[in-house]
C-alpha positions in Angstrom: 0.0 0.0 0.0 1.4 3.4 -1.0 -0.1 6.5 0.4 -0.2 9.2 -2.3 -2.8 11.7 -1.4 -0.6 14.5 0.0 -0.8 18.0 -1.4 3.0 18.4 -1.8 3.1 21.9 -0.4 6.8 21.9 0.1 7.2 21.9 -3.7 4.8 24.6 -4.6 4.2 26.1 -7.1 5.3 23.0 -9.1 2.9 20.7 -7.3 -0.1 23.0 -7.8 -1.0 20.9 -10.9 1.6 18.1 -10.7 1.4 15.3 -8.0 4.6 15.4 -6.0 4.9 11.6 -6.5 5.4 12.3 -10.2 8.5 14.6 -9.7 11.3 13.1 -11.8 14.3 11.6 -10.2 16.6 11.5 -13.3 14.2 10.1 -15.8 11.6 8.2 -13.8 8.9 9.6 -11.4 9.8 9.1 -7.8 6.8 6.8 -7.2 8.0 4.3 -9.8 11.2 3.7 -7.7 8.9 2.8 -4.8 6.8 0.4 -6.8 9.9 -1.2 -8.2 11.2 -1.7 -4.7 7.9 -3.4 -3.6 8.0 -5.7 -6.7 11.7 -6.6 -6.1 10.6 -7.7 -2.6 8.1 -10.1 -4.1 4.9 -8.0 -3.9 2.8 -8.0 -7.0 -0.5 -6.4 -5.8 -0.1 -2.6 -5.1 -2.8 -0.3 -3.8 -2.3 3.5 -4.1 -4.3 5.7 -1.8 -4.8 8.9 -3.8 -6.7 12.2 -3.6 -7.8 14.9 -6.0 -5.5 15.8 -8.9 -3.7 12.5 -8.8 -4.9 11.2 -12.2 -1.3 11.4 -13.6 -0.3 8.5 -11.3 -2.9 6.3 -12.9 -2.0 7.4 -16.4 1.7 6.7 -15.7 1.1 3.1 -14.7 -1.5 2.5 -17.5 -1.0 1.7 -21.2 -0.4 4.5 -23.7 -1.3 2.8 -26.9 -0.7 5.8 -29.2 2.8 6.4 -27.8 3.7 2.7 -27.9 2.5 2.3 -31.5 4.5 5.4 -32.5 7.7 4.0 -30.9 7.0 0.6 -32.5 6.7 2.2 -36.0 10.0 4.0 -35.5 11.7 0.9 -34.3 12.8 2.6 -31.1 12.8 -0.5 -28.9 14.8 1.0 -26.0 12.2 3.8 -25.5 9.3 1.3 -26.0 10.7 -0.9 -23.3 11.1 2.0 -20.9 7.5 3.1 -21.6 6.1 -0.4 -21.1 8.1 -1.0 -17.9 5.8 0.9 -15.6 2.7 -0.7 -17.1 4.0 -4.3 -16.5 5.4 -3.9 -13.0 2.4 -5.1 -11.0 -1.3 -5.2 -10.5 -2.0 -1.6 -9.4 -5.3 -0.5 -7.8 -6.4 2.9 -6.5 -8.7 4.2 -3.8 -9.5 7.8 -2.8 -8.7 9.3 0.6 -11.5 11.8 0.5 -10.4 13.7 3.6 -6.8 14.6 4.5 -6.9 13.0 8.0 -3.3 11.8 8.1 -1.2 8.7 7.4 -3.2 6.5 9.8 -6.4 7.4 8.0 -4.8 6.7 4.6 -3.8 3.2 5.9 -7.3 2.7 7.1 -8.6 3.4 3.6 -6.8 0.3 2.5 -8.7 -2.0 4.8 -11.3 -3.2 2.3 -8.6 -4.1 -0.2 -6.2 -5.7 2.3 -8.8 -7.8 4.3 -7.2 -10.0 6.9 -3.8 -10.3 5.3 -0.5 -8.8 6.5 0.6 -5.9 4.2 3.4 -3.4 3.6 3.2 0.4 3.7 5.7 2.3 1.6 5.8 6.0 1.8 6.4 7.6 -1.6 8.7 10.3 -0.3 11.3 7.7 0.8 13.4 6.1 -1.8 15.5 3.1 -0.7 18.5 2.2 -2.9 17.8 -1.2 -4.5 21.3 -2.3 -3.4 20.1 -2.1 0.2 17.1 -4.4 0.3 15.3 -3.1 3.4 11.9 -4.8 2.8 13.6 -8.2 2.5 15.3 -7.7 5.9 12.0 -6.6 7.4 10.2 -9.7 6.0 12.8 -12.0 7.6 12.3 -10.3 11.0 8.6 -10.6 10.7 8.9 -14.3 9.9 11.2 -14.9 12.8 9.7 -12.7 15.5 6.1 -12.1 14.3 4.0 -9.0 14.6 4.4 -5.7 12.8 7.8 -4.5 11.7 8.9 -0.8 11.4 12.0 0.5 9.6 14.2 2.7 11.8 17.2 4.9 11.1 19.6 6.8 13.3 19.4 10.6 12.8 21.0 13.6 14.4 19.4 14.0 17.9 18.8 17.7 17.0 16.5 16.5 14.1 14.6 13.7 15.9 11.6 16.0 16.7 10.8 15.9 12.9 10.1 12.1 13.0 8.3 9.4 14.8 10.8 8.1 17.4 11.3 4.6 18.9 12.9 3.3 22.0 14.0 -0.3 21.5 15.3 -3.4 23.3 18.0 -5.0 21.2 18.0 -8.3 23.1 16.0 -10.1 20.3 19.3 -10.6 18.4 19.9 -10.7 14.7 18.4 -7.9 12.6 15.4 -7.2 14.7 14.9 -5.1 17.8 11.8 -5.0 20.0 10.1 -1.6 20.1 9.3 -0.6 23.7 8.0 3.0 23.0 6.9 5.1 20.1 6.4 8.8 20.0 5.2 10.9 17.0 7.4 14.0 16.6 8.5 14.4 20.3 9.1 17.8 21.7 12.7 18.8 21.5 14.7 17.3 24.4 12.1 14.7 25.2 12.8 12.0 22.6 13.5 8.5 24.0 16.3 7.8 21.4 17.6 9.1 18.1 16.0 6.2 16.2 13.6 7.7 13.7 10.7 5.8 12.0 11.2 6.0 8.2 8.7 5.2 5.5 8.6 1.4 5.5 6.2 -0.8 7.5 5.1 -4.4 7.5 1.8 -4.5 9.4 -0.5 -7.1 10.8 -4.2 -6.5 9.8 -5.0 -5.9 13.5 -3.8 -2.4 12.9 -7.0 -1.5 11.2 -9.2 -2.0 14.3 -6.7 0.0 16.4 -6.8 2.9 13.8 -10.6 2.9 13.9 -10.3 3.7 17.6 -7.3 6.1 17.4 -8.1 9.8 18.0 -6.5 12.5 16.0 -3.0 13.3 17.4 -0.2 15.5 16.3 -1.4 18.0 13.7 -5.0 17.0 14.3 -4.4 13.9 12.1 -4.8 10.2 12.8 -1.2 9.1 13.2 0.0 5.6 12.3 2.7 6.0 15.0 0.0 6.4 17.6 -1.8 3.2 16.6 1.5 1.3 16.7 2.2 2.7 20.1 -1.2 1.4 21.3 -0.1 -2.1 20.1 3.2 -1.7 22.0 1.4 -0.7 25.2 -0.9 -3.6 24.8 2.0 -6.0 24.7 1.5 -6.9 21.0 4.7 -7.6 19.1 6.1 -4.6 17.2 9.7 -4.9 16.0 12.1 -2.6 14.2 14.9 -3.0 11.7 17.6 -0.4 12.0 18.6 0.7 8.5 22.0 2.1 7.7 21.9 1.9 3.9 21.2 4.5 1.2 17.9 6.4 1.6 16.8 9.4 -0.3 14.1 11.8 1.1 12.4 13.2 -2.0 9.9 15.1 0.1 12.6 17.6 1.0 13.8 20.0 -1.7 17.5 19.9 -0.9 17.4 16.1 -0.4 15.5 15.7 -3.6 18.2 17.5 -5.5 20.9 15.5 -3.9 19.1 12.2 -4.7 18.8 13.2 -8.3 22.5 14.1 -8.6 23.6 10.9 -6.8 21.5 8.6 -8.9 22.5 10.4 -12.1 26.2 10.0 -11.3 25.7 6.3 -10.8 24.0 5.7 -14.1 26.3 4.0 -16.7 24.6 6.0 -19.5 24.7 9.4 -17.8 27.2 9.2 -15.0 30.7 9.7 -16.6 29.7 12.7 -18.7 27.5 14.3 -16.0 30.1 13.7 -13.3 32.8 15.3 -15.4 30.6 18.4 -15.9 29.8 18.5 -12.2 33.5 18.5 -11.2 34.1 21.4 -13.6 31.1 23.2 -12.3 32.2 22.9 -8.7 35.7 23.9 -9.6 34.5 27.0 -11.3 32.3 27.9 -8.4 35.2 27.5 -6.0 37.3 29.8 -8.1 34.5 32.4 -8.2 34.5 32.3 -4.4 38.3 32.9 -4.0 
């Protein structure tokens, strides 16, 4: 399940008419990287929770017969394969989140589709490098320890108030830690650790009933962190995987630019030429500053 109903206000005016999930990272929209990650982890049924003005998401993952036929006539097989790639990734479904009531409410919108099966939630702003298969590690922890599993990452203690925050017990061994406390965006100086919740979750379906009974929290929204905290306090198993790999936050403008530059530099078809230009650009800028 991929929540994609946000307004993208941090990228205005661009996102006035363009969904933030469709912002390009090199030559693919950000959300395609997230879908590819889910597929690489063995997931073939994807539900996107959308809102108004999100039709371009559906169009991107749908067939474009006119474009495909034009590329076929030209014999441009490389571009044809790239156009068809998003269409053939997975079975993708859509449901509207009619009211912007927070991530917890967006997850609750998925309940009729998910039913009583465990499911993954992937936030579209977080890109995880495919060389660091986080979802596979989380699935192994769930299989070994049970319950819901949350991705965690160490951040600067001065920035932890921007995230959901977890206190953990590492005695479980291996990749998994037991979460003992969860706080959504703690007040500065009150965080129980510097372990931030990042945008990957493997959830038991029991989370739906908890969300139905979760009052609006931080920001007046129904917070998924609050519902998971309720499970923790009830003694239900909630575990974490501490991630130290490559993650790109495309919801932040500066991080979005850095992600685009990093991924472009690593591309075999773009990297050498782009990196050479980038070195020259930086060198020229340094000379200007002398």
